[in-house]
C-alpha positions in Angstrom: -17.7 -26.9 31.2 -15.6 -24.8 28.8 -16.6 -21.2 28.1 -18.1 -20.5 24.6 -15.7 -19.7 21.8 -15.7 -16.1 20.8 -15.1 -13.8 17.8 -13.8 -10.3 18.7 -14.3 -7.2 16.6 -12.1 -4.5 18.1 -12.3 -0.7 17.6 -15.3 -0.8 15.2 -16.0 2.8 14.1 -19.7 3.7 14.3 -20.8 7.1 12.8 -24.0 8.3 14.5 -25.9 11.3 15.8 -25.9 11.0 19.6 -26.1 13.1 22.7 -28.5 14.6 25.2 -28.4 18.2 24.0 -29.9 18.9 20.6 -26.8 20.7 19.5 -24.6 17.6 20.2 -27.0 15.4 18.2 -27.0 17.9 15.3 -23.5 16.8 14.1 -22.3 13.3 13.5 -19.9 11.6 15.9 -17.7 8.6 15.6 -18.0 6.1 18.5 -15.8 3.0 18.9 -17.1 -0.5 19.8 -15.5 -3.7 20.8 -17.8 -6.6 20.1 -17.4 -10.1 21.4 -19.6 -12.7 19.7 -20.1 -16.0 21.5 -20.9 -18.8 19.0 -23.0 -21.9 19.4 -20.4 -24.5 18.7 -16.6 -24.9 19.0 -14.2 -23.7 16.4 -12.8 -27.1 15.9 -16.2 -28.4 15.0 -16.6 -26.0 12.1 -14.6 -28.1 9.6 -13.3 -24.9 8.0 -16.9 -24.1 6.7 -17.9 -20.5 6.5 -21.6 -21.4 7.1 -20.6 -22.8 10.5 -19.5 -19.5 12.0 -20.7 -15.9 12.2 -19.7 -13.6 9.3 -17.9 -10.9 11.3 -17.7 -8.6 8.2 -21.5 -8.8 7.9 -21.9 -8.1 11.6 -19.6 -5.0 11.4 -21.5 -3.6 8.4 -24.9 -4.2 10.0 -23.8 -2.5 13.3 -22.5 0.5 11.4 -25.8 0.7 9.5 -27.8 0.4 12.7 -25.8 3.2 14.4 -26.4 5.5 11.4 -30.1 4.8 11.1 -31.4 7.5 13.5 -30.3 9.9 16.2 -30.3 8.8 19.9 -29.7 10.6 23.2 -27.9 7.8 25.1 -25.0 5.6 24.2 -26.7 3.1 26.6 -29.7 2.9 24.1 -27.4 2.3 21.2 -25.5 -0.4 23.0 -28.7 -2.2 23.8 -29.9 -2.0 20.2 -26.5 -3.3 18.9 -26.6 -6.2 21.3 -30.1 -7.2 20.4 -29.3 -7.0 16.7 -26.3 -9.4 17.1 -28.4 -11.9 19.0 -31.5 -11.7 16.7 -29.9 -11.5 13.3 -26.7 -13.4 13.5 -27.4 -16.4 15.7 -24.8 -15.6 18.4 -25.6 -17.2 21.8 -24.1 -14.2 23.6 -22.6 -10.9 23.0 -20.5 -8.3 24.9 -20.3 -4.8 23.6 -18.2 -2.0 24.9 -19.2 1.3 23.3 -16.9 4.3 23.7 -17.7 8.0 23.2 -15.0 10.6 23.0 -16.8 13.5 24.5 -15.5 14.7 27.9 -12.5 16.9 28.1 -9.6 15.6 30.0 -10.7 12.0 29.4 -9.8 9.4 26.8 -13.4 8.3 26.5 -16.6 7.4 28.3 -17.7 3.8 27.9 -20.7 1.6 28.5 -20.5 -2.2 28.5 -23.4 -4.6 27.9 -23.5 -8.4 28.2 -26.4 -10.4 26.8 -27.0 -14.1 26.3 -24.7 -16.9 27.5 
């Protein structure tokens, strides 16, 4: 069986208030997300119809809005919320999200990765 076809959103910037210490959550931070959406059908079966796919611009805007909705302590919590949103609101059969936070000195980033669905 072939793996599901995917749509990738790479380096999506998410502005949010996040961090365990209150002082860290007080200011906004920009996280980066790579999002892979697994779709129900095959690309060739879409017949070039927008309604047959997932609107990646709408996904990106919704995830940005969700990240900005409220403060959180953990990037793990935000990653789980983002994944649930994609599955519940956009009809993806699966999603993988890598969420990156630029917080530790002497590192490029800290990342969490969540895989849900097929």
